[in-house]
C-alpha positions as CSV (number, residue, x, y, z in Angstrom):
1,M,111.8,-60.1,-10.4
2,F,114.3,-62.7,-11.7
3,F,116.6,-60.1,-13.5
4,D,119.2,-57.8,-12.4
5,R,119.2,-54.0,-13.5
6,P,122.6,-52.9,-15.1
7,E,123.3,-49.4,-15.1
8,F,123.2,-48.8,-18.9
9,G,121.2,-49.7,-22.1
10,T,117.7,-49.2,-23.3
11,Q,114.9,-50.4,-21.0
12,A,113.2,-53.5,-22.3
13,F,109.9,-55.1,-21.6
14,L,110.1,-59.1,-22.1
15,V,107.3,-61.3,-23.5
16,H,107.8,-65.1,-23.3
17,I,105.3,-67.3,-25.1
18,Q,105.5,-70.5,-23.5
19,Q,105.2,-73.4,-26.0
20,D,107.7,-75.9,-24.6
21,D,109.4,-76.5,-21.1
22,S,111.6,-73.4,-21.6
23,T,111.4,-70.6,-19.1
24,P,112.0,-66.7,-19.6
25,Q,115.2,-66.9,-17.8
26,E,117.2,-67.5,-21.2
27,L,115.4,-64.5,-22.7
28,N,116.5,-62.4,-19.8
29,E,120.1,-63.4,-20.2
30,L,119.9,-62.8,-24.0
31,V,118.6,-59.2,-23.1
32,L,121.4,-58.5,-20.4
33,S,124.0,-59.9,-23.0
34,A,122.7,-57.2,-25.5
35,G,123.4,-54.6,-23.0
36,L,119.7,-53.8,-22.5
37,V,117.9,-53.3,-19.2
38,P,115.1,-55.6,-18.6
39,V,112.3,-53.8,-16.5
40,G,109.4,-56.0,-16.7
41,Y,108.1,-59.2,-18.3
42,L,105.0,-61.2,-19.3
43,V,104.6,-64.9,-19.6
44,A,101.7,-66.4,-21.5
45,R,100.7,-69.6,-23.4
46,K,99.7,-69.8,-27.0
47,R,99.6,-73.0,-28.9
48,N,98.4,-71.5,-32.3
49,P,100.0,-68.1,-33.0
50,D,97.6,-65.4,-34.5
51,P,99.2,-64.6,-38.1
52,K,98.6,-60.9,-37.6
53,T,99.9,-60.2,-34.1
54,Y,101.3,-63.6,-32.8
55,I,99.1,-63.1,-29.6
56,G,95.5,-62.3,-28.8
57,S,94.3,-58.7,-28.2
58,G,93.7,-59.3,-24.6
59,K,97.2,-60.0,-23.9
60,L,98.4,-57.2,-26.1
61,A,96.4,-54.5,-24.0
62,E,97.9,-56.1,-21.0
63,I,101.4,-55.9,-22.6
64,K,100.8,-52.2,-23.7
65,A,99.8,-51.2,-20.1
66,Q,102.6,-53.0,-18.3
67,A,105.2,-51.7,-20.9
68,Q,103.9,-48.1,-20.7
69,E,103.9,-48.4,-16.8
70,D,107.6,-49.6,-16.7
71,E,108.8,-46.8,-19.3
72,A,110.0,-49.5,-21.7
73,G,111.4,-48.2,-24.9
74,L,111.6,-51.6,-26.5
75,I,109.5,-54.8,-26.3
76,I,111.2,-58.0,-27.0
77,F,109.4,-61.3,-27.8
78,D,111.0,-64.6,-27.2
79,Q,109.9,-65.8,-30.6
80,D,110.4,-65.1,-34.4
81,L,108.1,-62.6,-35.7
82,T,107.1,-62.3,-39.3
83,P,107.6,-58.9,-40.7
84,T,104.0,-58.5,-40.7
85,Q,103.5,-59.3,-37.1
86,E,106.3,-56.9,-36.3
87,R,104.5,-54.2,-38.0
88,N,101.2,-54.9,-36.7
89,L,102.6,-55.1,-33.2
90,E,104.4,-51.9,-33.4
91,A,101.2,-50.2,-34.5
92,F,99.1,-51.5,-31.7
93,L,101.8,-51.1,-29.0
94,E,103.2,-48.0,-30.0
95,C,106.7,-49.1,-29.2
96,R,109.7,-50.7,-31.1
97,I,109.4,-54.5,-31.4
98,L,112.3,-56.7,-31.6
99,G,111.9,-60.7,-32.2
100,R,114.2,-63.5,-30.9
101,T,116.3,-63.7,-34.1
102,G,116.9,-59.6,-34.0
103,L,118.0,-59.8,-30.4
104,I,120.5,-62.6,-31.2
105,L,121.7,-60.7,-34.3
106,E,122.3,-57.6,-32.1
107,I,124.4,-59.8,-29.7
108,F,126.4,-61.3,-32.6
109,A,127.2,-57.7,-34.1
110,Q,128.5,-56.6,-30.7
111,R,130.8,-59.7,-30.3
112,A,132.4,-60.3,-33.5
113,R,136.0,-59.4,-33.6
114,T,137.5,-60.9,-36.5
115,H,137.2,-60.2,-40.3
116,E,135.4,-63.6,-40.7
117,G,133.2,-63.2,-37.9
118,K,132.1,-59.7,-38.8
119,L,131.4,-60.9,-42.4
120,Q,129.3,-63.8,-41.0
121,V,127.3,-61.5,-38.8
122,E,126.8,-58.8,-41.7
123,L,125.3,-61.7,-43.9
124,A,122.9,-62.7,-41.2
125,Q,121.9,-59.2,-40.7
126,L,121.3,-58.6,-44.4
127,Q,119.3,-61.6,-45.0
128,H,117.2,-60.8,-42.0
129,A,116.7,-57.1,-43.1
130,S,115.8,-58.0,-46.5
131,T,112.5,-59.2,-45.7
132,R,111.6,-56.2,-43.5
133,L,112.5,-53.4,-45.9
134,V,109.0,-52.6,-46.5
135,R,108.5,-51.6,-43.0
136,G,110.6,-48.5,-43.3
137,W,108.6,-47.2,-46.5
138,T,105.0,-47.7,-45.5
139,H,104.5,-44.2,-44.8
140,L,105.5,-43.5,-48.7
141,D,102.9,-45.8,-50.0
142,R,100.2,-43.1,-50.9
143,Q,102.9,-41.3,-53.2
144,R,102.5,-43.8,-55.8
145,G,101.1,-42.9,-59.1
146,G,99.5,-39.5,-60.0
147,S,96.0,-38.0,-59.6
148,G,95.6,-37.1,-63.2
149,R,95.5,-33.2,-62.2
150,G,98.9,-32.2,-61.3
151,Q,101.5,-31.1,-63.8
152,G,103.4,-34.2,-65.3
153,A,101.0,-36.6,-63.6
154,A,100.7,-40.0,-65.4
155,I,99.0,-43.2,-64.9
156,G,101.5,-46.0,-63.5
157,V,104.2,-43.6,-62.5
158,T,106.3,-45.1,-59.9
159,G,106.2,-43.3,-56.8
160,A,109.1,-42.2,-54.6
161,G,108.4,-44.8,-51.8
162,E,108.4,-47.8,-54.5
163,T,111.6,-46.3,-56.1
164,Q,113.4,-46.0,-52.6
165,L,112.3,-49.6,-51.8
166,E,113.6,-51.1,-54.9
167,A,116.8,-49.2,-54.4
168,D,117.2,-50.4,-51.1
169,Q,116.4,-54.1,-52.2
170,R,119.1,-53.8,-54.8
171,M,121.7,-52.4,-52.4
172,I,121.0,-55.3,-50.0
173,S,121.0,-58.0,-52.7
174,D,124.3,-56.7,-54.1
175,R,125.9,-56.5,-50.6
176,I,124.7,-60.3,-49.7
177,K,126.2,-61.3,-53.0
178,H,129.6,-59.5,-52.2
179,V,129.8,-60.8,-48.7
180,S,128.8,-64.3,-49.6
181,Q,131.6,-64.3,-52.2
182,R,134.3,-63.3,-49.7
183,L,132.9,-66.0,-47.2
184,Q,133.1,-68.6,-50.0
185,R,137.0,-67.7,-50.1
186,V,137.2,-68.2,-46.4
187,Q,135.5,-71.6,-46.7
188,K,137.9,-72.6,-49.4
189,Q,141.0,-71.7,-47.1
190,R,139.4,-73.5,-44.4
191,A,139.1,-76.7,-46.6
192,Q,142.6,-76.4,-47.6
193,N,143.9,-76.1,-44.0
194,R,141.7,-79.4,-43.2
195,R,143.3,-81.4,-46.1
196,S,146.7,-80.3,-44.9
197,R,145.9,-81.5,-41.4
198,Q,144.7,-84.7,-42.8
199,R,147.6,-85.5,-45.0
200,A,149.6,-85.0,-41.9
201,D,147.3,-87.3,-39.9
202,V,146.6,-84.8,-37.4
203,K,143.3,-85.4,-35.4
204,T,140.8,-82.7,-34.9
205,V,138.5,-82.1,-32.0
206,S,135.7,-79.6,-32.1
207,L,134.0,-78.2,-28.9
208,A,130.2,-77.8,-29.5
209,G,127.4,-77.0,-26.9
210,Y,124.7,-74.9,-25.6
211,T,125.9,-71.2,-25.2
212,N,127.4,-70.5,-21.8
213,A,128.1,-74.2,-21.1
214,G,131.8,-73.4,-20.5
215,K,133.3,-74.3,-23.7
216,S,135.9,-71.5,-23.9
217,T,136.8,-71.9,-20.3
218,L,137.5,-75.7,-20.9
219,F,139.3,-74.6,-24.2
220,N,141.6,-72.4,-22.2
221,R,142.2,-75.1,-19.7
222,L,143.1,-77.8,-22.2
223,C,145.4,-75.6,-24.4
224,E,146.6,-73.2,-21.8
225,S,145.1,-70.5,-24.0
226,D,143.7,-67.0,-23.1
227,V,140.5,-67.1,-25.4
228,H,137.8,-64.9,-23.9
229,A,135.6,-66.6,-21.5
230,A,132.6,-64.9,-19.6
231,D,129.5,-65.9,-17.8
232,Q,127.3,-64.6,-20.6
233,L,125.6,-65.8,-23.7
234,F,127.6,-65.9,-26.7
235,A,130.9,-64.8,-25.2
236,T,132.5,-66.6,-28.0
237,L,131.8,-66.0,-31.7
238,D,134.9,-66.1,-33.6
239,P,136.4,-69.8,-34.1
240,T,139.6,-70.6,-32.5
241,L,142.2,-73.4,-33.3
242,R,144.9,-74.4,-30.9
243,E,147.2,-77.4,-30.8
244,L,146.6,-80.1,-28.0
245,Q,148.9,-82.7,-26.9
246,L,147.3,-86.0,-26.4
247,P,148.8,-89.3,-25.1
248,I,149.3,-92.0,-28.0
249,I,148.0,-89.4,-30.5
250,G,150.5,-86.7,-30.0
251,K,149.4,-83.3,-31.6
252,A,145.7,-82.6,-32.2
253,I,143.9,-79.7,-33.2
254,L,141.2,-78.5,-30.9
255,T,138.5,-76.1,-32.1
256,D,136.4,-73.6,-30.1
257,T,133.0,-72.8,-32.0
258,V,130.1,-70.6,-31.4
259,G,127.6,-71.8,-28.9
260,F,124.2,-73.0,-30.0
261,I,120.9,-72.1,-28.6
262,R,117.2,-72.7,-28.7
263,Q,115.6,-71.7,-31.8
264,L,118.9,-70.7,-33.3
265,P,118.0,-68.6,-36.4
266,H,118.3,-70.5,-39.6
267,G,120.1,-67.4,-41.2
268,L,122.9,-67.6,-38.6
269,V,123.3,-71.2,-39.3
270,D,123.8,-70.5,-43.0
271,A,126.0,-67.5,-42.3
272,F,128.1,-69.3,-40.0
273,R,128.4,-72.6,-42.3
274,A,132.1,-72.0,-43.2
275,T,132.8,-72.2,-39.2
276,L,130.5,-75.0,-38.4
277,E,132.0,-76.9,-41.4
278,E,135.0,-77.4,-38.9
279,V,132.5,-79.3,-36.6
280,K,131.2,-81.4,-39.5
281,Q,134.8,-82.5,-40.5
282,S,136.2,-83.0,-37.2
283,D,137.2,-86.6,-35.8
284,L,135.4,-86.3,-32.6
285,I,132.8,-83.7,-31.3
286,V,133.2,-82.8,-27.6
287,H,129.6,-81.9,-26.6
288,V,130.1,-79.9,-23.7
289,V,127.0,-79.7,-21.3
290,D,126.4,-77.3,-18.3
291,G,126.0,-79.9,-15.7
292,S,124.4,-77.4,-13.1
293,S,121.6,-76.1,-15.7
294,E,117.9,-77.1,-14.7
295,E,117.4,-77.2,-18.5
296,R,120.3,-79.5,-19.4
297,D,118.3,-82.3,-21.1
298,L,116.4,-79.5,-23.3
299,Q,119.7,-77.7,-24.1
300,M,121.5,-81.1,-25.0
301,T,118.4,-81.8,-27.4
302,E,118.8,-78.4,-28.9
303,V,122.5,-78.9,-29.6
304,D,121.8,-82.4,-31.3
305,L,119.3,-80.7,-33.6
306,V,121.7,-78.0,-34.7
307,L,124.4,-80.9,-35.3
308,E,122.0,-82.7,-37.5
309,E,121.0,-79.5,-39.4
310,I,124.7,-78.9,-40.3
311,K,125.1,-82.8,-41.1
312,A,127.4,-83.6,-38.2
313,S,125.1,-85.9,-36.4
314,D,127.4,-88.9,-37.6
315,V,130.5,-87.4,-36.2
316,P,131.4,-89.3,-33.0
317,Q,130.7,-87.6,-29.7
318,L,132.2,-87.5,-26.2
319,L,129.8,-85.8,-23.7
320,I,131.3,-83.5,-21.2
321,Y,129.3,-82.6,-18.1
322,N,130.9,-79.4,-17.0
323,K,130.6,-77.2,-13.8
324,I,130.6,-80.1,-11.5
325,D,132.0,-77.5,-9.0
326,L,128.3,-75.9,-8.7
327,I,126.5,-79.5,-8.1
328,E,129.0,-81.0,-5.9
329,E,129.7,-83.9,-8.2
330,G,133.1,-85.6,-8.3
331,P,135.0,-86.2,-11.5
332,R,134.2,-89.5,-13.1
333,V,134.3,-91.3,-16.5
334,D,131.3,-93.3,-17.8
335,R,132.0,-96.1,-20.2
336,D,130.2,-98.4,-22.8
337,A,130.1,-102.0,-22.8
338,D,133.6,-102.0,-24.8
339,G,135.2,-99.7,-22.2
340,Q,135.1,-96.7,-24.4
341,P,134.5,-93.5,-22.6
342,T,131.0,-91.8,-23.2
343,R,130.8,-89.2,-20.7
344,V,133.3,-87.4,-18.6
345,W,132.5,-85.2,-15.6
346,V,134.8,-82.1,-15.1
347,S,135.1,-78.6,-14.0
348,S,136.8,-76.5,-16.4
349,L,136.9,-73.8,-13.9
350,T,138.7,-75.7,-10.9
351,G,140.6,-78.4,-13.2
352,E,138.8,-81.3,-11.7
353,G,138.5,-84.3,-14.0
354,I,140.7,-82.7,-16.8
355,P,143.3,-85.5,-16.6
356,E,140.5,-88.0,-17.0
357,L,139.3,-86.0,-20.0
358,I,142.6,-86.1,-21.7
359,E,142.8,-89.7,-21.3
360,A,139.3,-90.2,-22.4
361,L,140.1,-87.9,-25.6
362,S,143.3,-90.1,-26.3
363,Q,141.0,-93.4,-26.0
364,R,138.3,-92.2,-28.3
365,L,140.8,-90.9,-31.1
366,S,143.2,-93.8,-31.1
367,H,142.8,-97.1,-33.1
368,D,144.9,-100.2,-33.3
369,V,147.0,-99.3,-30.2
370,V,150.2,-101.5,-29.6
371,E,152.7,-101.7,-26.7
372,P,155.8,-103.1,-28.1
373,W,159.5,-102.8,-26.7
374,L,161.7,-101.2,-29.3
375,K,165.4,-101.5,-29.5
376,L,167.0,-98.5,-30.9
377,N,170.8,-97.8,-31.7
378,P,172.4,-94.5,-30.9
379,A,172.0,-93.3,-34.5
380,E,168.3,-93.4,-34.2
381,G,167.8,-90.2,-32.2
382,Q,165.4,-88.8,-34.6
383,L,163.0,-91.8,-34.1
384,R,163.6,-91.6,-30.3
385,S,162.8,-87.8,-30.4
386,A,159.5,-88.5,-32.5
387,L,158.2,-91.0,-30.1
388,F,158.7,-88.6,-27.1
389,D,156.8,-85.9,-29.3
390,L,154.0,-88.3,-29.5
391,D,153.9,-88.7,-25.7
392,A,154.2,-92.5,-26.6
393,V,157.2,-93.6,-24.3
394,L,156.0,-95.7,-21.2
395,E,159.5,-96.7,-20.1
396,E,163.2,-96.3,-21.5
397,E,166.3,-98.1,-20.6
398,V,169.9,-97.3,-21.7
399,K,172.2,-100.0,-21.8
400,D,176.1,-100.0,-21.2
401,D,176.7,-100.6,-24.9
402,G,174.5,-97.5,-26.0
403,M,171.5,-99.4,-27.0
404,I,168.1,-97.8,-26.0
405,Y,165.2,-100.0,-25.2
406,M,161.8,-98.2,-25.2
407,H,158.6,-99.5,-24.2
408,V,155.9,-97.6,-26.2
409,R,152.2,-97.1,-26.4
410,I,151.2,-96.0,-30.0
411,E,148.9,-96.7,-32.9
412,E,150.3,-99.5,-35.1
413,H,150.0,-97.4,-38.3
414,R,151.9,-94.4,-36.6
415,L,154.6,-96.7,-35.4
416,N,155.1,-98.3,-38.8
417,R,155.3,-94.8,-40.3
418,L,157.8,-93.6,-37.9
419,L,160.0,-96.8,-38.5
420,S,159.9,-96.4,-42.1
421,R,160.8,-92.7,-42.0
422,F,163.5,-92.6,-39.2
423,S,164.8,-96.2,-38.4
424,S,168.3,-97.0,-39.8
425,R,167.1,-100.7,-40.2
426,Q,164.9,-99.7,-43.1
């Protein structure tokens, strides 16, 4: 089998219904990431899902026999299942059923660390659970109404099952409203922080990409940070912002975000909208691609679909082909007809291509770049310091009379602003 068996967790039987070029490998990785033990799997093709059980009776019998033989306590489908399909599958297979959304939510619940991350996951879980409440109370359906014979029996009396279901629905609805309000406050705070950065003319760059493409490792390499990075799906859930020094630009803000995945549940996109707003409002999206993946093109398409869903498809992109150490590819930069970098080949693990990436980021973010010689007198030390902070100084000469000659490379509007603020000649 293609999976490893960890020493912990519930044993799970995997069902992958192939409807595109995807493979069961991703489902296997999701199951391992959730701390479960995959003990068997079945791959089948189904163009038109059965509305009652998703797949036909023949395959269901095969799944049931194999799952029982493997002593699986859980059967996981690599598709989204409706509440009705889950209920019918559990009745036929006599085993707990989990769909793709439920599995991803379980991983998210395990990985969320910050207050905001936990709120986002809770909201997604509540929205998912609200459509499935009836499953927990179907055994009480026969308690509705009265027979007309017992004491206190009456026509139309609401039974215990319906009362409990309604109570749970109200409880979940109230909790969804409460969590949504708290996330709205987070969204307002994020929007305020973005406006502050815009007023300070600080460029923002967002890392986006398929889960496990190496975004967090690249983030740590660029920012000399220690964000958790692991060879597993959804190692990063909570957004992280760090300063990044770039030539010409100076200080920029780099954001590490949650990884995308095929058939990313819409509820998760909605719950993480405050976080994903950082991507939408950034000056540049760095689309990190696992250059060693056999499903690279499919994964890139899925990321573009999510970016379109959050209305970030118009934000300029720079493609980063990561993990070149695994494919024996050297670092390089591909450019368009105007000389602008479009793709950079790097290894975030070894550091190959990182200098080229930093230069490419600077080029994509900078505009109206000029390279003048400036003549500063000794009293203009603050201007000199500001130019060095922007990493804009190419060359510097100090004459015997104390005058400072600086050859700089900088955006013209930034230079004019610095001269207006610090130059003694203004």
